[in-house]
Structure formats: structure tokens, C-alpha cells
C-alpha positions as CSV (number, residue, x, y, z in Angstrom):
1,M,-7.0,2.0,-6.6
2,C,-8.2,-1.2,-8.6
3,G,-11.6,-2.7,-7.7
4,I,-13.3,-6.1,-7.8
5,I,-16.8,-7.5,-8.2
6,G,-18.0,-10.7,-8.9
7,I,-21.4,-12.5,-9.1
8,A,-22.5,-16.0,-8.9
9,G,-26.3,-15.6,-9.3
10,T,-29.3,-16.7,-10.5
11,T,-30.2,-14.0,-12.9
12,E,-28.2,-11.8,-15.4
13,T,-25.2,-10.0,-14.0
14,S,-23.9,-7.5,-16.4
15,E,-26.0,-4.5,-15.6
16,R,-25.3,-5.4,-11.9
17,L,-21.5,-5.9,-12.1
18,I,-21.5,-2.3,-14.0
19,D,-23.5,-0.8,-11.1
20,G,-20.7,-2.4,-8.7
21,L,-18.0,-1.0,-10.4
22,K,-19.9,2.7,-10.2
23,R,-19.8,2.1,-6.4
24,L,-16.3,1.5,-6.7
25,E,-15.1,4.7,-8.9
26,Y,-14.2,6.8,-5.7
27,R,-11.0,4.6,-5.6
28,G,-10.1,6.1,-9.2
29,Y,-9.4,4.0,-12.2
30,D,-8.2,4.6,-15.9
31,S,-10.1,1.6,-17.4
32,A,-12.9,-0.8,-16.7
33,G,-14.3,-4.3,-17.9
34,I,-16.6,-7.4,-17.5
35,A,-16.8,-10.8,-18.1
36,V,-19.7,-13.1,-18.1
37,L,-20.4,-17.0,-19.1
38,Q,-23.0,-16.8,-21.5
39,E,-24.3,-19.9,-23.0
40,G,-21.3,-22.0,-22.2
41,E,-18.8,-19.3,-23.4
42,L,-17.0,-16.6,-21.8
43,Q,-17.6,-13.0,-23.1
44,R,-15.3,-10.1,-22.5
45,R,-16.2,-6.3,-22.8
46,R,-13.4,-3.8,-22.0
47,A,-12.8,-0.1,-22.3
48,Q,-10.2,2.6,-21.4
49,G,-11.6,5.4,-19.5
50,K,-14.7,6.2,-17.7
51,I,-17.4,3.4,-16.8
52,R,-19.6,5.0,-19.1
53,N,-17.2,4.1,-22.0
54,L,-17.5,0.3,-20.8
55,E,-21.5,0.9,-20.8
56,S,-21.1,2.0,-24.2
57,V,-19.4,-1.0,-25.4
58,V,-21.6,-3.2,-23.6
59,R,-24.9,-1.6,-25.3
60,D,-23.2,-2.1,-28.8
61,E,-22.1,-5.6,-28.3
62,P,-24.3,-7.1,-25.6
63,C,-23.4,-10.1,-23.4
64,D,-24.9,-11.3,-20.1
65,G,-25.3,-14.3,-17.8
66,P,-25.7,-15.4,-14.5
67,L,-21.8,-15.6,-13.6
68,G,-19.5,-12.8,-14.0
69,I,-16.5,-10.8,-12.7
70,A,-15.7,-7.0,-13.1
71,H,-12.9,-4.7,-12.4
72,T,-11.9,-0.9,-12.3
73,R,-8.2,-0.5,-13.3
74,W,-5.4,1.8,-12.4
75,A,-2.7,1.2,-14.8
76,T,0.3,-0.5,-12.8
77,H,2.0,-3.0,-15.2
78,G,1.5,-1.7,-18.7
79,K,0.0,1.7,-20.1
80,P,-4.0,2.5,-19.7
81,S,-5.2,0.6,-22.8
82,T,-8.2,-2.0,-23.6
83,S,-5.9,-4.6,-23.9
84,N,-4.4,-4.0,-20.6
85,A,-7.7,-3.6,-18.8
86,H,-9.2,-6.5,-17.0
87,P,-10.6,-9.1,-17.1
88,H,-7.6,-10.9,-18.4
89,A,-8.5,-14.6,-20.3
90,F,-7.0,-17.6,-21.5
91,G,-8.0,-21.2,-22.2
92,G,-11.6,-20.9,-20.9
93,V,-10.5,-18.8,-17.8
94,A,-11.3,-15.2,-16.9
95,I,-9.6,-13.3,-14.0
96,V,-9.5,-9.9,-12.2
97,H,-6.5,-8.9,-10.0
98,N,-5.4,-6.3,-7.5
99,G,-2.1,-6.1,-6.3
100,I,1.4,-7.2,-7.6
101,I,3.0,-10.7,-8.8
102,E,6.3,-10.5,-7.9
103,N,7.4,-13.3,-9.7
104,F,5.1,-12.8,-13.0
105,R,8.3,-12.7,-15.3
106,E,9.5,-16.1,-14.5
107,L,5.9,-17.5,-14.7
108,R,5.4,-15.6,-18.0
109,E,8.7,-17.2,-19.6
110,E,8.0,-20.7,-18.0
111,L,4.6,-20.5,-19.7
112,A,5.9,-19.0,-23.0
113,Q,8.0,-21.9,-23.5
114,K,5.3,-24.0,-23.2
115,G,3.5,-22.3,-26.2
116,H,1.3,-19.7,-24.4
117,N,1.0,-16.4,-26.1
118,F,0.3,-13.1,-24.0
119,E,-1.6,-10.2,-25.4
120,S,-1.0,-7.4,-22.4
121,E,1.7,-6.0,-20.9
122,T,0.3,-6.8,-17.4
123,D,1.6,-8.9,-14.6
124,S,-2.2,-10.0,-14.3
125,E,-2.5,-11.8,-17.2
126,V,-0.4,-14.4,-16.1
127,I,-2.7,-15.8,-13.2
128,A,-5.0,-16.9,-16.1
129,H,-2.4,-18.7,-17.9
130,V,-1.3,-20.5,-14.9
131,I,-4.9,-21.7,-14.0
132,A,-5.3,-22.8,-17.5
133,Y,-2.1,-24.5,-17.5
134,Y,-3.1,-26.7,-14.3
135,L,-6.5,-27.2,-16.1
136,G,-4.6,-28.6,-19.3
137,K,-2.9,-31.0,-17.0
138,G,-6.4,-32.6,-16.1
139,L,-6.8,-31.0,-12.9
140,A,-10.4,-29.7,-11.7
141,M,-10.7,-26.0,-11.6
142,K,-10.7,-26.0,-7.8
143,E,-7.5,-27.9,-7.6
144,A,-6.0,-25.9,-10.4
145,F,-7.2,-22.4,-8.9
146,R,-5.1,-23.7,-5.7
147,E,-2.2,-24.8,-7.5
148,A,-2.2,-21.5,-9.2
149,V,-2.4,-19.4,-6.4
150,N,0.3,-21.2,-4.7
151,R,2.6,-20.4,-7.4
152,L,2.1,-16.3,-7.2
153,R,4.5,-14.5,-4.9
154,G,3.5,-11.0,-3.7
155,A,0.5,-9.2,-2.6
156,Y,-3.1,-9.7,-4.4
157,A,-6.5,-10.3,-4.5
158,V,-8.0,-12.6,-7.4
159,A,-11.6,-13.6,-8.7
160,A,-11.7,-16.3,-11.4
161,I,-14.4,-18.0,-13.4
162,S,-14.0,-20.7,-15.9
163,K,-16.5,-21.6,-18.8
164,D,-16.6,-25.3,-17.7
165,N,-17.9,-24.4,-14.1
166,P,-21.1,-22.4,-14.8
167,D,-21.8,-21.8,-11.3
168,Q,-18.5,-21.5,-9.6
169,L,-16.9,-18.1,-8.6
170,Y,-13.4,-18.5,-7.1
171,G,-11.5,-15.8,-4.8
172,A,-8.1,-15.6,-2.7
173,R,-6.2,-12.9,-1.1
174,R,-2.8,-12.4,0.1
175,G,-2.1,-8.9,1.7
176,S,-5.0,-7.3,-0.6
177,P,-8.9,-7.5,0.9
178,L,-11.4,-9.7,-0.6
179,V,-14.7,-9.8,1.0
180,I,-17.5,-12.5,0.4
181,G,-21.4,-11.2,0.3
182,R,-24.5,-13.7,0.4
183,T,-27.9,-14.0,0.1
184,E,-30.3,-16.9,0.1
185,T,-30.1,-17.2,-3.3
186,E,-26.7,-15.7,-4.7
187,S,-23.0,-15.1,-3.8
188,F,-20.5,-12.4,-4.4
189,L,-16.9,-11.3,-4.1
190,G,-15.9,-7.4,-3.6
191,S,-12.7,-5.4,-2.9
192,D,-14.7,-4.2,-0.1
193,A,-18.1,-4.4,1.3
194,I,-19.1,-1.1,0.1
195,A,-18.9,-2.6,-3.6
196,L,-21.8,-5.3,-2.4
197,A,-23.8,-3.4,-0.3
198,E,-26.6,-2.8,-2.8
199,W,-27.1,-6.4,-2.7
200,T,-26.5,-7.7,0.8
201,R,-25.1,-6.9,4.1
202,R,-24.3,-10.3,4.8
203,V,-20.6,-10.8,4.4
204,I,-17.7,-13.0,5.1
205,Y,-14.1,-11.3,5.2
206,L,-11.5,-13.9,4.0
207,E,-8.3,-13.8,6.3
208,E,-4.8,-13.7,5.0
209,D,-3.9,-16.5,2.6
210,D,-7.6,-17.9,2.2
211,W,-9.2,-18.9,-1.0
212,C,-12.6,-19.7,-1.6
213,M,-15.1,-21.2,-4.1
214,V,-18.6,-19.7,-4.1
215,T,-21.8,-20.6,-6.3
216,P,-25.1,-19.1,-5.8
217,T,-26.0,-21.1,-2.7
218,E,-22.5,-22.1,-1.2
219,V,-19.3,-20.7,-0.1
220,E,-16.3,-22.9,0.5
221,I,-13.2,-21.2,2.2
222,Y,-9.8,-23.1,2.1
223,T,-6.4,-22.4,3.3
224,M,-3.6,-22.3,0.8
225,D,-2.9,-26.3,1.7
226,G,-6.1,-26.8,0.8
227,K,-7.6,-27.4,4.4
228,R,-11.2,-26.2,4.7
229,V,-11.9,-23.6,7.3
230,E,-14.9,-21.6,8.6
231,R,-15.1,-17.9,8.5
232,P,-17.6,-15.9,10.6
233,E,-20.3,-14.2,8.7
234,Q,-20.9,-10.6,9.8
235,V,-23.5,-7.8,9.3
236,S,-22.0,-5.0,7.4
237,N,-23.0,-1.4,8.0
238,A,-21.6,-0.3,4.8
239,T,-24.0,1.6,2.5
240,P,-23.3,2.5,-1.2
241,G,-20.9,5.6,-1.7
242,F,-20.0,5.6,2.3
243,A,-16.7,4.1,3.5
244,D,-17.3,1.3,6.1
245,K,-14.8,-0.1,8.8
246,G,-15.6,-3.9,7.7
247,E,-14.2,-6.3,10.3
248,Y,-12.0,-3.5,12.0
249,R,-12.7,-1.4,15.3
250,H,-11.6,1.7,13.7
251,F,-11.0,3.1,10.3
252,M,-7.1,3.7,11.3
253,E,-6.8,-0.2,11.8
254,K,-8.5,-0.9,8.6
255,E,-6.1,1.8,6.8
256,I,-3.1,0.0,8.6
257,Y,-4.1,-3.3,7.1
258,E,-4.4,-1.7,3.5
259,Q,-0.9,-0.8,3.3
260,P,0.1,-4.0,1.2
261,D,-2.5,-2.8,-1.2
262,A,-1.6,0.8,-1.1
263,V,1.9,0.4,-1.3
264,G,1.5,-2.2,-4.2
265,R,-0.6,0.3,-6.1
266,T,2.1,3.1,-5.9
267,L,5.0,1.1,-6.9
268,S,3.0,-0.4,-9.9
269,N,2.6,3.3,-11.1
270,Y,6.3,4.1,-11.2
271,I,8.2,0.8,-12.0
272,D,8.3,-1.2,-15.3
273,P,9.1,-4.5,-13.9
274,V,9.3,-6.2,-17.2
275,E,12.3,-3.9,-18.4
276,R,13.1,-3.6,-14.8
277,R,13.2,0.4,-15.4
278,F,11.7,3.6,-13.8
279,H,8.9,4.9,-16.1
280,S,10.7,7.5,-17.7
281,A,7.5,9.7,-17.7
282,N,8.6,10.6,-13.8
283,L,12.2,11.0,-14.8
284,D,12.1,14.5,-16.5
285,G,14.3,17.0,-15.2
286,W,16.6,15.2,-12.8
287,K,19.8,15.1,-14.6
288,S,20.2,19.1,-14.9
289,T,19.0,19.5,-11.1
290,S,21.7,20.4,-8.8
291,R,19.9,20.8,-5.3
292,L,16.7,19.6,-4.4
293,L,14.4,21.2,-1.6
294,G,11.8,19.4,0.0
295,S,8.7,21.1,2.1
296,A,5.6,19.3,4.1
297,C,3.9,19.4,7.3
298,G,3.4,16.8,9.8
299,T,3.7,13.3,8.9
300,A,4.5,14.3,5.2
301,F,7.2,16.3,6.3
302,Y,8.8,12.8,7.9
303,A,8.1,11.5,4.7
304,A,10.0,13.9,3.0
305,A,13.0,13.8,5.6
306,T,13.2,10.1,5.0
307,S,13.5,10.6,1.3
308,K,16.6,12.8,1.8
309,Y,18.8,9.8,2.8
310,W,17.5,8.0,-0.5
311,F,18.1,11.0,-3.2
312,E,21.5,11.8,-1.8
313,R,22.7,8.0,-1.4
314,Y,21.3,6.7,-4.8
315,A,20.9,10.1,-7.2
316,R,23.8,11.7,-5.2
317,L,21.6,14.6,-5.1
318,P,21.9,17.3,-2.3
319,V,18.8,17.8,-0.3
320,E,17.5,20.2,1.9
321,V,14.0,19.5,3.7
322,D,12.1,22.3,5.6
323,I,8.7,22.3,7.8
324,A,6.5,24.3,5.4
325,S,5.3,26.8,7.9
326,E,9.1,27.6,8.4
327,F,10.2,27.4,4.8
328,R,7.8,30.0,3.5
329,Y,8.8,32.6,6.1
330,R,12.5,32.5,6.3
331,S,13.2,34.0,2.8
332,P,15.3,31.0,1.7
333,V,17.9,31.6,-1.3
334,L,16.9,29.8,-4.4
335,L,19.1,28.9,-7.0
336,D,18.6,28.4,-11.0
337,S,19.5,24.8,-10.9
338,D,17.3,24.1,-7.8
339,R,14.2,21.9,-8.2
340,A,11.4,21.6,-5.3
341,F,9.2,18.9,-4.1
342,F,6.1,19.5,-1.7
343,V,4.4,16.3,-0.1
344,S,0.9,16.3,1.1
345,Q,-1.7,13.7,1.8
346,S,-4.6,16.0,0.7
347,G,-2.9,18.3,-1.5
348,E,-4.4,21.2,0.3
349,T,-2.4,21.7,3.3
350,A,-2.1,25.7,3.4
351,D,1.7,26.0,4.5
352,T,2.7,23.7,1.9
353,L,0.5,25.0,-0.8
354,A,2.1,28.7,0.2
355,A,5.9,27.2,-0.1
356,L,4.9,25.9,-3.4
357,R,3.8,29.1,-4.6
358,Y,6.8,30.8,-3.4
359,C,9.2,28.5,-5.3
360,K,6.7,29.0,-8.3
361,A,7.4,32.8,-8.2
362,S,10.9,32.4,-8.0
363,N,10.9,30.0,-11.4
364,V,12.1,27.1,-9.5
365,P,10.5,23.8,-10.8
366,T,8.0,22.5,-8.6
367,V,7.0,18.6,-8.0
368,A,4.0,17.7,-6.0
369,V,3.4,14.3,-4.2
370,V,0.0,14.4,-3.2
371,N,-2.9,11.4,-2.8
372,V,-5.6,13.6,-4.4
373,P,-5.8,14.5,-8.2
374,E,-7.0,18.0,-8.6
375,S,-6.1,19.4,-5.4
376,S,-4.8,22.6,-5.2
377,I,-1.2,21.6,-4.8
378,D,-1.7,19.1,-7.7
379,R,-3.1,21.8,-10.0
380,D,-0.5,24.6,-9.2
381,A,2.8,22.3,-9.4
382,D,4.8,21.8,-12.6
383,T,4.7,18.2,-12.0
384,T,2.6,15.9,-10.0
385,L,3.6,12.3,-8.7
386,F,0.7,10.6,-7.4
387,T,0.3,8.4,-4.4
388,Y,-2.2,5.6,-4.5
389,A,-3.4,5.0,-1.1
390,G,-7.4,5.5,-1.7
391,T,-9.5,7.4,0.6
392,E,-7.8,7.8,4.1
393,I,-10.4,8.5,6.8
394,G,-8.4,8.3,10.2
395,V,-6.8,11.6,11.2
396,A,-3.6,9.7,12.0
397,S,-2.1,9.1,8.5
398,T,-1.0,5.6,8.0
399,K,-1.5,4.1,4.7
400,A,-0.9,7.7,3.0
401,F,2.5,7.8,4.9
402,T,3.9,4.5,3.4
403,A,2.6,5.4,0.1
404,Q,4.6,8.7,0.3
405,L,7.4,6.9,1.2
406,T,6.9,4.5,-1.5
407,A,6.7,7.2,-4.3
408,L,9.6,8.8,-3.0
409,A,11.7,5.9,-3.1
410,C,10.7,5.0,-6.6
411,V,11.6,8.8,-7.7
412,A,15.0,8.7,-5.9
413,A,15.9,5.7,-7.5
414,G,14.4,6.9,-10.7
415,A,16.7,10.3,-10.7
416,A,19.5,7.9,-9.7
417,Q,18.5,6.1,-13.2
418,A,17.8,9.6,-15.0
419,R,21.5,10.8,-13.7
420,D,23.2,7.8,-14.5
421,E,24.4,7.4,-10.8
422,L,23.9,3.5,-10.7
423,S,24.7,0.7,-13.1
424,A,21.9,-1.1,-14.7
425,N,22.0,-4.1,-12.3
426,E,21.9,-1.6,-9.5
427,I,18.7,-0.1,-10.8
428,G,17.6,-3.8,-10.9
429,D,18.4,-4.4,-7.4
430,L,16.6,-1.6,-6.3
431,I,13.4,-2.4,-8.2
432,D,13.3,-6.0,-7.0
433,G,13.8,-4.6,-3.3
434,L,11.0,-2.0,-3.9
435,L,8.7,-4.9,-5.2
436,E,8.8,-6.9,-2.1
437,A,7.3,-4.0,-0.1
438,P,4.0,-5.4,-0.2
439,R,4.9,-8.8,0.9
440,M,7.2,-7.5,3.6
441,L,4.6,-5.3,4.9
442,N,2.1,-8.2,5.1
443,E,4.8,-9.9,7.2
444,A,5.3,-7.4,9.3
445,L,1.5,-7.2,10.3
446,E,1.5,-10.5,11.1
447,K,3.4,-9.7,14.2
448,V,0.4,-8.0,15.9
449,S,0.0,-9.7,19.1
450,D,3.2,-9.2,19.9
451,V,2.8,-5.3,19.3
452,E,-0.4,-5.6,21.5
453,E,1.2,-7.0,24.3
454,I,3.9,-4.3,24.5
455,A,1.2,-1.5,24.3
456,R,0.1,-2.8,27.7
457,S,3.0,-1.6,29.3
458,L,3.4,1.6,27.0
459,S,-0.2,2.7,27.8
460,K,0.8,3.5,31.5
461,A,3.5,5.7,30.5
462,S,3.5,9.5,30.9
463,D,6.7,10.3,28.5
464,V,8.2,8.1,25.8
465,L,11.4,8.5,23.7
466,Y,11.9,7.3,20.3
467,L,15.4,6.9,18.6
468,G,16.6,6.3,15.2
469,R,19.8,6.7,13.3
470,G,20.1,7.6,9.7
471,Q,17.1,6.9,7.5
472,F,15.3,5.7,10.7
473,Y,15.6,9.1,12.4
474,P,12.6,10.5,10.9
475,L,10.6,7.4,11.5
476,A,11.5,7.9,15.4
477,M,9.8,11.4,15.0
478,E,6.9,10.0,13.3
479,G,6.5,7.2,15.7
480,A,6.6,9.8,18.4
481,L,4.0,11.8,16.6
482,K,1.6,8.7,16.3
483,L,1.7,8.2,19.9
484,K,1.1,11.9,20.6
485,E,-1.9,12.4,18.5
486,I,-4.0,9.5,19.3
487,S,-3.0,8.4,22.9
488,Y,-2.2,11.8,24.1
489,I,1.2,10.4,25.9
490,H,4.0,12.7,25.5
491,A,6.3,11.4,23.2
492,E,9.7,12.7,21.3
493,G,11.8,11.3,18.7
494,Y,15.5,11.8,18.4
495,A,18.4,11.3,16.4
496,A,20.2,8.1,18.5
497,G,23.7,10.2,18.0
498,E,22.4,13.2,20.0
499,L,21.1,11.1,23.1
500,K,24.0,12.2,25.1
501,H,23.7,15.9,23.9
502,G,20.8,16.0,26.4
503,P,17.8,13.9,25.9
504,I,19.6,11.0,28.0
505,A,18.7,13.3,31.2
506,L,15.2,12.2,30.7
507,I,15.8,8.6,31.4
508,E,14.7,7.3,34.6
509,E,13.7,3.7,36.0
510,G,11.0,2.5,33.6
511,T,11.2,5.2,31.0
512,P,10.0,3.4,27.5
513,V,12.4,3.9,24.7
514,V,11.4,2.7,21.4
515,V,14.3,2.3,19.1
516,I,13.9,1.6,15.4
517,A,17.0,-0.2,14.1
518,P,16.8,-2.9,11.5
519,Y,20.3,-3.9,10.7
520,D,22.3,-1.8,8.7
521,E,26.0,-0.4,8.7
522,L,24.8,1.8,11.6
523,F,23.4,-0.8,13.6
524,E,25.9,-1.3,16.4
525,K,26.1,2.4,17.0
526,T,22.7,2.7,17.6
527,I,23.0,-0.5,20.0
528,S,25.6,1.3,21.9
529,N,22.9,4.0,22.7
530,V,20.3,1.3,23.5
531,Q,23.0,-0.1,26.3
532,E,23.1,3.5,27.7
533,V,19.7,3.9,28.3
534,A,19.3,0.5,29.5
535,A,21.9,1.0,32.0
536,R,19.8,4.0,33.1
537,G,16.6,2.0,34.0
538,A,15.1,2.5,30.4
539,E,12.5,0.0,29.4
540,V,13.7,-0.5,25.6
541,I,11.5,-1.7,22.8
542,L,13.5,-2.5,19.9
543,I,12.3,-2.9,16.4
544,T,14.6,-4.5,14.4
545,D,15.0,-7.6,12.1
546,R,16.1,-11.2,12.8
547,K,19.7,-10.2,12.7
548,G,19.4,-7.3,14.9
549,A,17.5,-9.3,17.5
550,K,20.0,-12.0,17.6
551,L,22.7,-9.3,18.3
552,A,20.4,-7.3,20.7
553,V,18.6,-10.0,22.5
554,D,20.0,-9.1,25.8
555,D,20.2,-5.2,25.5
556,A,16.0,-4.9,25.0
557,S,13.4,-5.3,27.3
558,A,11.0,-6.1,24.3
559,I,11.7,-6.8,20.6
560,I,9.3,-6.4,17.8
561,E,10.9,-8.2,14.7
562,I,10.2,-7.1,11.1
563,P,11.2,-9.4,8.3
564,E,14.6,-8.9,6.8
565,C,14.3,-6.9,3.4
566,H,16.2,-4.6,1.3
567,P,17.6,-1.4,2.9
568,V,15.4,0.8,0.3
569,I,12.2,-0.5,2.1
570,Q,13.4,-0.9,5.8
571,P,11.7,2.4,6.8
572,I,8.5,1.6,5.0
573,V,8.2,-1.8,6.5
574,A,9.5,-0.5,10.1
575,A,6.6,2.0,9.8
576,V,4.0,-0.8,10.8
577,P,4.8,-1.7,14.0
578,I,5.2,2.2,15.3
579,Q,1.7,2.5,13.7
580,Q,0.4,-0.4,15.5
581,L,2.4,0.7,18.8
582,A,0.3,3.9,18.7
583,Y,-2.8,2.3,17.6
584,Y,-3.0,-0.3,20.3
585,T,-1.8,2.2,23.0
586,A,-4.8,4.4,22.1
587,V,-7.3,1.7,22.1
588,L,-6.1,0.8,25.5
589,K,-6.5,4.2,26.9
590,G,-10.0,4.6,25.2
591,T,-9.4,7.8,23.1
592,D,-11.2,8.6,19.9
593,V,-8.5,6.8,17.5
594,D,-10.1,8.1,14.5
595,Q,-11.0,11.7,15.4
596,P,-8.4,12.6,18.2
597,R,-9.1,15.9,20.1
598,N,-8.2,19.0,18.5
599,L,-7.0,17.6,15.0
600,A,-8.4,18.0,11.6
601,K,-7.1,15.5,8.8
602,S,-6.3,18.5,6.3
603,V,-4.9,21.7,7.5
604,T,-6.2,24.2,4.9
605,V,-5.5,27.2,7.2
606,E,-2.4,28.7,9.0
């Protein structure tokens, strides 16, 4: 989980930049670097591995100055190396970047034709080149930075400095957080308030599509069209080494909004966007696998159940998915050509760990999908596929869930690549769809006012039904679980095709029914179920895209519209409104959102 620090100061910054990076070590990283403006020239120092390696480089080759930026990087586009480490620099401009630049290939090709030479394998380096290109056309840094970020497509947080602007620090955000810190004599940029807590508690949170220019004594914030805006200054409660809710009421709300960033980081560790291929390191063993067994608990089980549709559709691989507490005790029959995967946020879930050990004892190859390196499941598994959600504090999982979905979607598509089930063009199409996920999540998050209003009626309910079909059936169960967990309202998730086999008996006048149905080949069948419950007095809340909303406008009491997107990411994007529905319903009911009664974040006993 990459980290950003920037300082526009009046004293030397190198030591402080490195100290700031240390406060972000909890995010995880594999390289680090700083860039400072020293006597009119940009100086960069970078190192692979831990921050102590960077400290050693700076000790051997000192550099310092009052203006600087720093970064910790998880390898995304390009392997962990010094040349791929941030900051990236070109033409007197240095940048650090979190996120994914979806259109970096076309920008890179365009600039290469204009004579630009690239030294890294990253998408991030192109940002420095685009800014330098506009500076070369005679624009001032402020205009060049705005033009550059307007060319970027994707989800990102960027900080930049230029050798010709010795007191100016620039930043921009879209789908990835960035916060300004202030004192009377200095200004700062950081990935979050924790990064700045040592120096200031006065913070300004940039809003979506904001960009800024800060100096030691001034802060200017603009929208992407160049309009000057004011954002409120707040007093942060962050302290070094401790998580902070920032401008959000609860950690759960904050973590819902961190999903574009978490999904972007996860995607970057599985996809090679330059070659439009999945990283070969994650593909071993799939060609010889004849059956896949999945096991998990709670929300992680619903992520595993969703992946069943992807593995079977794209990789043509038979899949069985079990709740771990059931799998471990039912004496499952294991075959020589089986492979088993186990999903857990913490990597410590007791039943899931026991299921993994059962498979290992039968010599079945095991794959872990976890968020915590060195956890028990990571250590015991033959292979680990990490999610990169960062620390999740809210008990009800949000960003860990969508990161799990993202990793599993990448692995399913990668398995299809390894098994030669899809053509190169089909693999490329899947990759293009997956890389759009952070941006699509960001668009889904913008519908928050619609969700809040619908939650008002939901908060008065005593029973709620969730329906989904195909890959949205597990998401219906996840939606019901979220509502139960934090609002304490009884809810059940069903396959929409099962409606007439019992659940329809629960429908009476005013019963809320949440239907998850972005437009797909099964949409018409799901809408027939919507009509059945609506005819019996149900209040139907339909989560769909624009095409689905147009076709079902007369059948639903309320519609939450998500952006139209590739089918492989529809469940990832549709997760946002089901999380928000549960969250705002719980807030209205006044429950303890982050620590709901009777629940623990990690279930480490039976």
C-alpha cells in the first residue's frame, strides 16, 4: 500500500521525509525514495527494500533542501527495483504516485514519438513526462500540472515538484486519498493524516478531482476545470502509529471510500498492463488442475463463491466452494488433481486454517488469498496470493472484500490464460475491464446521496430480502450479512430463481427487497422476479446500471444506479451500494458501526 509524503518548508526536509515514510511502514512496501530541491537542482535517492536501505543511500550520498517529496512503493507496474522506485523524474520534474493510470500506454507511446525516453517499467513515470511536456510548451508549472492531471485516466493520488519552482508543492487526487497539512510556516501533503501527525494536526482533505498548489505559507485548491475552491480545515485526531478516521464518522465509512485505492493496488500486483498479460508468477499449477476447492468463512466465503462463476466461465475449471466449518468436518473426497484455495482477511480464521491443513495432509496443493503477510494461513499454504487492502479496522469487511474479489478475478482470468482457454484478445479485454475497476468504484461512490435517502426507509424495516442471480447471488448474501452485522435488522439473501420455492411467502405489503441486477444475460429473468414481489406489495430497491434502470424503471420503488462496466467487475462495483445501504441504515439506527455487538474482527477459535 503505497505512501506519499511532501513538504514545502523553510528548513531541511530529507530527515523528516524519511521519518514520515517510517510512519507509513504499516502499509507495507518493497522500495522507498525521496526527491529534494537542493540549490536549484532536483536530487533523488531511491532504494529497494526497507527504509533503512534508503537511509544508508542518503548517508552515503547526502542531499537536502526545504522542498521535497517521498514515497514507499508496493511493486505494481514493474518488479521491485531501484529504477522502478519512486520518485520518478524527467525534465526537471519529480513525482510520486499512488494508484493506476489506465491510459499510461497511450500517453507513453505519444511521448516516445516526441523523443521522450523512459527509464522504468511503471505507469507512474509517464506523469512526470506529461508535466514536463507541457512545461516545454511554455506553460507555467501551475498550468502544466493541471493540464497533465486532466490527461490522466484512472484512480490516483499525485504529488509533484519542479526545479524551477523552489517553494511550490503540487498535489491531485482522484479515487485515492490525499491530505494537506499546515503550520504557520510550512505545508505538507500526505497519504493520510497519520503521515503528517508528527508535524501538524491542522489538515485539509482534498475532495474528489481536486488539485492543489501549496507553499510554506499558502494553500490554493482547484477543481479540474481550474476553478479556485475552499475546503474546510480540520483538527485531526491522528497520532503517529495509530489509525485515524480522518474526515469520516466511522472507520467503516472511511474504508468504503478507500476501495478504489485498495482495488487498484491489488490489480497492480496481478496484471502486466504493458504486455496485457497476467503475471506468470501467479499462474503455476493451473494447467494441471482438474478441480478447484474453495473454503472460507463469512464475507470471505461470499468472495470465494463469486469467484466460482469466474473460474468456471473463463478458465473452464470445475469449482466447489464450502463454508470452512462445514468443509473441515464433512470428510470431503479429495482427488490427486485437485487444488484448494482459502480466503481470509486476517489469515488467522480458525476454521479456514483447519480446512487448509486438512487438504495439506492429503497432499492437495493449497493456495491462500489473504491480506496479512506472515499470518498462519500465509505460512501454511503452498502459495499465497495477497490482497493489498491495507489495515481494515471496521469489523464489517468492506475494502478487504472487494480486494479479495479483485485478486480472485485476476487469478481466475490468469488461470484461463495458463490453461489456454481464452485468446490473447480475450485476455486483453478482461485486463482492460479489470483495470477500469478503481474508476468505476469511484463513480459508484458518487451516488451516496441516493443511497442515504433509501436507507431512511430501510432503517424502519424488521425484515429485508436480498435477491441476486448468477454472480450476483453471493453478493445478495453478502448484502444481507452486512445489514445484519451492523444494523441488527434480520435479512436473508437468496438466489432470485429460488423465490417461488419458499421465500416469496415472506413478502407482504411494504417488505423491502433489495435486488442486485446490473444488466447481463440473466437480467430479464431477474426482472420477472422483481415483478412477482412488487405485485405482492414489496418495496423493491434495485441496484443496476443505466441500461437496467431504463428497462426496469416501472418495476422498482427505488433504483441505485452503478456505472456500466465489464461483466467481470460488476460484482466488485455493485458491492459499494450494498455496503453503503448497510452503513447508512446502521447510522440512522444509532448502532455501533465499527464494533457491532457480539462480533470480532478475526475469528481465531471455533
